[in-house]
C-alpha positions as a printed Julia matrix, in Angstrom:
302×3 Matrix{Float64}:
 -10.9   -21.6   22.3
  -9.19  -18.22  22.76
  -6.77  -18.93  19.92
  -9.64  -20.05  17.7
 -11.65  -16.89  18.42
  -8.67  -14.63  17.72
  -7.95  -16.53  14.52
 -11.6   -16.25  13.48
 -11.52  -12.49  14.09
  -8.38  -12.12  12.04
  -9.92  -14.1    9.2
 -13.06  -11.97   9.36
 -11.05   -8.74   9.18
  -9.0   -10.07   6.29
 -12.19  -11.05   4.47
 -13.67   -7.59   4.99
 -10.57   -5.86   3.66
 -10.58   -8.13   0.62
 -14.04   -7.08  -0.52
 -13.93   -5.0   -3.72
 -15.45   -1.81  -2.26
 -13.19   -1.7    0.8
 -10.12   -2.6   -1.26
 -10.92    0.16  -3.75
 -11.33    2.71  -0.96
  -8.0     1.66   0.54
  -6.26    1.96  -2.81
  -7.82    5.37  -3.41
  -6.54    6.62  -0.04
  -3.09    5.23  -0.77
  -3.13    7.06  -4.12
  -4.03   10.3   -2.32
  -1.04    9.81  -0.04
   1.18    9.08  -3.03
   0.27   12.43  -4.57
   2.45   14.12  -1.92
   5.62   12.66  -3.4
   6.83   15.99  -4.76
  10.21   17.7   -5.2
   9.41   20.52  -2.73
   7.21   21.3    0.25
   5.59   24.16  -1.69
   4.38   21.59  -4.21
   3.19   19.34  -1.39
   1.12   22.28  -0.16
  -0.41   22.67  -3.62
  -1.46   19.01  -3.52
  -2.98   19.51  -0.07
  -5.0    22.55  -1.11
  -6.2    20.76  -4.25
  -7.3    17.69  -2.26
  -9.14   19.84   0.28
 -10.97   21.72  -2.46
 -11.82   18.46  -4.23
 -13.32   17.27  -0.93
 -15.54   20.36  -0.81
 -13.59   22.51   1.65
 -12.45   26.11   1.31
  -9.02   26.1    2.99
  -7.24   29.19   4.25
  -3.5    29.5    3.67
  -1.61   31.39   6.38
   1.93   32.32   5.39
   4.75   33.0    7.84
   8.43   33.75   7.85
  10.26   30.68   9.07
  13.26   28.68   7.99
  16.07   26.77   9.59
  19.84   26.78   9.65
  19.98   27.48   5.92
  18.33   30.85   6.45
  14.89   32.47   6.27
  12.19   30.61   4.36
   8.53   31.41   3.89
   6.19   28.73   5.14
   2.46   28.14   4.82
  -0.01   26.62   7.26
  -3.29   25.41   5.75
  -6.49   25.63   7.81
 -10.01   24.26   7.44
 -12.67   25.45   9.88
 -15.65   23.27  10.85
 -18.58   23.51  13.2
 -20.61   26.48  14.41
 -19.5    30.08  14.24
 -19.29   30.45  18.0
 -17.81   33.94  17.9
 -14.67   35.51  19.26
 -13.38   34.08  22.52
 -15.19   30.75  22.19
 -13.25   27.57  22.9
 -11.97   25.58  19.92
 -10.68   22.08  19.29
  -7.71   21.64  16.96
  -6.91   18.6   14.82
  -3.38   18.91  13.45
  -0.68   17.26  11.35
   2.35   18.5    9.43
   2.47   18.11   5.66
   6.12   19.0    5.0
   8.76   16.36   4.3
  12.38   16.34   5.38
  15.24   17.11   3.02
  17.75   14.26   3.01
  21.49   14.62   3.36
  22.01   14.29  -0.38
  19.77   17.33  -0.95
  16.76   15.42  -2.27
  13.36   15.35  -0.62
  12.11   12.34   1.27
   8.88   10.98  -0.16
   7.47   11.81   3.28
   4.47    9.51   3.03
   4.78    7.77   6.39
   6.16   10.99   7.84
   3.64   12.5    7.31
   1.37   12.46   4.26
  -0.53    9.48   5.7
  -1.64   11.64   8.63
  -2.58   14.46   6.26
  -4.92   12.28   4.21
  -6.34   10.8    7.43
  -7.14   14.33   8.65
  -8.92   15.13   5.39
 -10.99   11.98   5.94
 -11.74   13.03   9.52
 -12.8    16.49   8.34
 -15.21   14.94   5.84
 -16.83   12.96   8.66
 -16.95   15.89  11.08
 -18.57   18.41   8.75
 -21.77   16.35   8.86
 -21.82   16.13  12.67
 -23.69   18.47  15.05
 -20.59   19.94  16.72
 -20.95   22.42  19.58
 -17.38   23.73  19.31
 -15.59   25.2   16.37
 -13.01   22.72  15.08
  -9.93   23.84  13.2
  -8.11   21.25  11.11
  -4.59   22.63  10.7
  -1.88   21.32   8.41
   1.48   22.68   9.54
   4.53   23.47   7.45
   8.16   23.28   8.6
   7.66   20.75  11.38
  10.84   19.1   10.14
  12.75   22.35  10.71
  11.82   22.52  14.39
   8.02   22.69  14.77
   8.15   26.13  13.16
   4.72   26.1   11.56
   3.04   25.17  14.84
   5.02   27.77  16.77
   4.14   30.45  14.22
   0.45   29.54  14.41
   0.57   29.87  18.19
   2.35   33.23  17.88
  -0.38   34.47  15.55
  -3.44   33.06  17.33
  -2.43   32.19  20.89
  -3.88   29.29  22.86
  -6.32   31.08  25.16
  -9.24   29.73  23.12
  -7.76   26.27  22.55
  -9.71   23.71  24.55
  -7.87   20.66  23.22
  -5.45   19.63  20.47
  -5.21   16.24  18.73
  -2.02   15.86  16.69
  -1.18   13.07  14.25
   2.31   12.1   13.13
   3.45    8.87  11.43
   0.07    7.25  10.77
   0.35    5.28   7.55
   0.51    1.56   8.33
  -0.45   -0.96  10.99
  -3.51   -1.32  13.2
  -2.08   -0.22  16.57
  -2.64    3.35  17.72
   0.08    4.93  19.82
  -0.54    7.93  22.07
   1.73   10.14  24.13
   1.26   10.72  27.83
   3.97   13.33  28.36
   2.3    16.63  27.52
   1.68   17.92  31.03
  -1.07   17.7   33.62
  -3.31   19.99  31.56
  -3.44   17.28  28.88
  -4.68   14.45  31.12
  -8.31   14.7   30.02
  -7.35   14.56  26.33
  -5.24   11.46  26.94
  -8.09    9.92  28.93
 -10.49   10.55  26.05
  -8.11    8.7   23.72
  -7.94    5.79  26.18
 -11.72    5.67  26.45
 -12.04    5.59  22.68
  -9.58    2.7   22.47
 -11.69    0.74  24.95
 -15.0     1.6   23.28
 -13.72    0.54  19.85
 -11.76   -2.46  21.15
  -8.71   -1.04  19.4
  -5.16   -2.14  20.0
  -3.55    0.94  21.59
  -0.24    1.61  23.33
   0.29    4.55  25.68
   3.78    6.04  25.88
   4.92    7.77  29.09
   7.69    9.16  26.86
   6.63    9.71  23.26
   8.69   11.12  20.38
   8.2    14.86  19.82
   6.02   16.35  17.11
   3.99   19.56  16.81
   2.29   18.6   20.08
   5.34   19.88  21.96
   4.77   23.42  20.69
   1.28   23.34  22.18
   2.23   21.71  25.48
   5.02   24.28  25.88
   2.37   26.98  25.48
   0.19   25.31  28.14
  -2.47   23.89  25.82
  -4.02   20.43  26.4
  -2.76   18.09  23.66
  -2.27   14.47  22.72
  -0.11   13.15  19.88
  -1.21   10.02  18.02
   0.29    7.67  15.46
  -0.23    4.21  13.96
   2.11    1.29  13.51
   2.05   -2.5   13.48
   1.73   -4.0   16.96
   5.24   -5.41  17.21
   6.78   -2.17  15.96
   4.72   -0.14  18.43
   5.9    -2.24  21.37
   9.51   -2.16  20.19
   9.27    1.63  20.0
   7.76    1.72  23.5
  10.68   -0.31  24.83
  13.23    1.88  23.06
  11.81    5.05  24.64
  10.54    3.73  27.96
  12.29    0.45  28.76
  15.54    1.86  30.1
  18.78   -0.1   30.08
  16.96   -3.4   30.63
  14.49   -2.98  27.76
  15.29   -6.42  26.32
  16.12   -5.08  22.87
  19.35   -6.21  21.21
  22.25   -3.81  21.65
  22.13   -1.18  18.93
  18.63   -2.19  17.81
  16.66    0.61  16.15
  12.87    0.18  15.75
  11.87   -0.21  12.11
   9.91    3.05  11.98
  13.06    5.04  12.79
  14.94    3.25  10.04
  12.24    4.34   7.6
  11.35    7.94   8.36
  13.84   10.64   7.36
  15.31    8.23   4.84
  14.92    7.03   1.26
  12.89    4.12   2.64
   9.93    6.35   3.52
   8.15    5.25   0.35
   4.59    4.81  -0.84
   4.92    1.02  -1.02
   4.95    0.94   2.8
   1.63    2.79   3.12
  -1.57    0.88   3.93
  -4.79    2.51   2.8
  -6.78    0.66   5.45
  -4.71    2.39   8.15
  -5.47    5.81   6.64
  -9.2     5.02   6.77
  -8.97    3.76  10.36
  -6.97    6.79  11.48
  -9.41    9.23   9.9
 -12.43    7.57  11.5
 -10.65    7.34  14.88
  -9.61   10.99  14.86
 -13.13   12.1   13.95
 -14.54   10.01  16.79
 -12.03   11.47  19.26
 -12.9    15.03  18.24
 -16.6    14.23  18.71
 -15.88   12.75  22.14
 -13.95   15.84  23.22
 -16.65   18.09  21.76
 -19.23   16.34  23.96
 -17.06   16.23  27.09
 -16.1    19.91  26.9
 -19.7    21.17  27.04
């Protein structure tokens, strides 16, 4: 009976995704992700700003002096502000993702769609949902530059704005395929309530979720280092998520074959990070999930 019910659920989900309207939406989201396949991060930023404006937002571009080992390089963080104008000193909730892609060893740019244009389009979707909600906190949706150079965009934003008014941060990285949400649990005691909110949402939505005591670093680490409450989220297929959990948390007896590298780490930062691997349905799920998590935190922080 259990097998039959699981099989019936899987068939029902497959049938839903095969309907013309849902399939069209998924393809449209995948096309939005594909637009970020550009020869430079500056051009990726232009795509981001254009998509935000097309969605009815008025983004702010904050430039900074960053760069990596190759020398100084101007970067640009892109910000959309939602919710009430609560005035100076009021607590804010941040929803973040980086839009830059890594430069490969041969000097070309990665397509950077799994890492991390999928998250970017998901955040735009979340922002579209949130602008129609009765929020009590100001919400800033921030798209960071130069994450691939060492979390520089996030660090520069913190330098410019501080974290005294930051009540919670939700970060997304590598969210472009699969139906299993991963969340980090290693951002300090101050982040426990944000992690708990993510866990509650997983239970309420009957989502497949995997918590990582040790989770790969992203822009969340800049915020946890500054003492801000933060959780980092991503999506992957269920098997890949568990393999990644074992690789980071299973120790010497993790059961993985010697030298095994989880698929996601063979894809990102490589020529295999390509649009064909992106699933539009995941982008839609991630956007709706992030919006729901922000609403949950907005209610809990009253």
